[in-house]
C-alpha positions as CSV (number, residue, x, y, z in Angstrom):
1,X,-15.1,-11.1,15.7
2,X,-17.2,-14.3,16.0
3,X,-20.7,-14.5,17.0
4,X,-19.9,-15.9,20.7
5,X,-18.0,-12.2,21.4
6,X,-20.6,-10.2,19.5
7,X,-23.4,-11.9,21.6
8,X,-21.3,-10.9,24.9
9,X,-20.3,-7.4,24.3
10,X,-17.2,-7.9,22.2
11,X,-18.4,-5.2,19.8
12,X,-17.1,-2.8,22.6
13,X,-13.6,-4.2,22.9
14,X,-12.0,-1.9,20.3
15,X,-13.6,1.3,22.1
16,X,-12.4,-0.3,25.3
17,X,-8.9,-1.1,23.9
18,X,-8.7,2.3,22.4
19,X,-9.4,4.2,25.4
20,X,-6.9,2.3,27.6
21,X,-4.2,2.6,25.1
22,X,-5.0,6.6,25.1
23,X,-4.9,6.4,28.8
24,X,-2.0,4.2,29.9
25,X,-0.3,4.1,26.6
26,X,-0.7,0.3,25.9
27,X,-3.0,-2.4,26.9
28,X,-1.7,-4.3,29.8
29,X,-2.1,-8.1,30.6
30,X,-4.3,-7.1,33.8
31,X,-6.6,-5.0,31.5
32,X,-6.9,-8.0,29.2
33,X,-7.7,-10.3,32.1
34,X,-10.3,-7.8,33.6
35,X,-12.0,-7.3,30.0
36,X,-12.3,-11.0,29.8
37,X,-13.7,-11.4,33.1
38,X,-15.9,-8.6,32.5
39,X,-17.4,-9.8,28.9
40,X,-17.2,-13.4,30.3
41,X,-14.6,-14.3,27.2
42,X,-11.8,-16.2,27.5
43,X,-8.5,-14.5,28.0
44,X,-7.2,-15.9,24.7
45,X,-10.3,-14.5,23.0
46,X,-9.7,-10.8,24.3
47,X,-5.9,-11.3,23.8
48,X,-6.5,-12.3,19.8
49,X,-8.2,-9.0,19.3
50,X,-6.0,-6.9,21.2
51,X,-3.0,-8.1,19.1
52,X,-4.7,-8.4,15.9
53,X,-4.7,-4.7,15.2
54,X,-1.6,-2.7,14.3
55,X,-2.7,0.5,16.0
56,X,-3.2,-1.2,19.5
57,X,-0.2,-2.3,21.6
58,X,0.2,-4.7,24.5
59,X,3.7,-3.3,25.1
60,X,4.3,0.2,26.6
61,X,5.2,2.3,23.8
62,X,7.3,5.7,23.0
63,X,5.4,9.3,23.4
64,X,5.7,9.2,19.6
65,X,4.9,6.1,17.3
66,X,6.4,6.2,14.2
67,X,4.8,3.6,11.8
68,X,6.4,2.7,8.4
69,X,4.4,1.5,5.7
70,X,5.5,-1.8,4.2
71,X,3.0,-2.1,1.2
72,X,3.7,-2.9,-2.0
73,X,3.7,0.7,-3.4
74,X,5.8,2.0,-0.6
75,X,8.1,-0.7,-0.9
76,X,8.4,-0.1,-4.8
77,X,9.4,3.8,-3.8
78,X,12.0,2.6,-1.1
79,X,10.2,2.5,1.9
80,X,13.4,0.5,2.9
81,X,15.2,3.6,2.7
82,X,12.9,5.3,4.9
83,X,13.1,2.6,7.7
84,X,16.8,2.7,7.4
85,X,17.1,6.4,7.9
86,X,14.8,6.3,10.9
87,X,16.9,3.6,12.5
88,X,20.1,5.3,12.0
89,X,18.7,8.7,13.4
90,X,17.3,7.1,16.4
91,X,19.2,3.9,16.9
92,X,16.4,1.5,17.1
93,X,14.9,-1.1,15.2
94,X,11.3,-2.0,14.5
95,X,9.6,-2.9,17.6
96,X,12.2,-1.2,20.0
97,X,11.7,2.3,21.7
98,X,14.5,4.8,22.4
99,X,16.1,4.6,25.7
100,X,14.4,8.1,26.7
101,X,11.2,6.8,25.7
102,X,10.2,9.6,23.1
103,X,10.0,7.3,19.9
104,X,8.7,3.9,18.9
105,X,9.2,2.3,15.7
106,X,6.8,-0.1,13.9
107,X,6.4,-1.2,10.3
108,X,3.1,-1.8,9.5
109,X,0.8,-2.7,6.5
110,X,-1.0,-0.3,4.4
111,X,-1.7,3.5,5.8
112,X,-4.0,4.5,3.1
113,X,-1.1,6.9,1.6
114,X,-0.3,4.8,-1.5
115,X,-0.5,8.0,-3.6
116,X,2.1,9.8,-1.2
117,X,4.2,6.5,-1.0
118,X,6.6,6.2,0.5
119,X,4.9,7.2,3.6
120,X,4.7,7.1,7.5
121,X,2.4,8.0,10.1
122,X,4.1,9.9,12.9
123,X,1.6,9.3,16.0
124,X,-1.7,9.8,13.7
125,X,-0.1,12.3,11.2
126,X,0.8,11.4,7.9
127,X,3.9,12.1,6.1
128,X,4.4,11.0,2.6
129,X,6.9,11.5,-0.2
130,X,9.6,11.0,2.2
131,X,13.1,11.2,1.4
132,X,15.9,11.0,4.2
133,X,16.2,14.8,4.5
134,X,12.5,15.0,5.2
135,X,12.7,12.4,7.8
136,X,15.5,13.9,9.8
137,X,13.6,17.3,9.6
138,X,10.3,15.6,10.9
139,X,12.2,14.0,13.6
140,X,14.2,17.1,14.5
141,X,10.7,19.0,15.0
142,X,9.2,16.3,17.4
143,X,12.0,16.2,19.5
């Protein structure tokens, strides 16, 4: 975050965004505009922060967010199979949400679980050493 944003309370942006996302499920354009006006920042500056972090979403998401790790350790241990299994089971691609609003699928960089590769987060719960059978069971338990 640049000095201009820090001088104008930009340090609070992540906390504001996290709270808004927990409340509304995503960060709306209206909220970004309100924050920009409240913090005396440009909409572009605020939008840049809101879209920089993978754990923040500017689009409505499903009740359960699946984040599949695409880091090198996960890739080398078949993270593509994890992704393909989820896509086949839920019928959605990365960036999409199931029609019933139950699941959203995202591909993200390292989730800090290299020792459990391949891994994914379901909401904020880590699931590692994944196999297609484990993935199907995890999704079944969540439905």
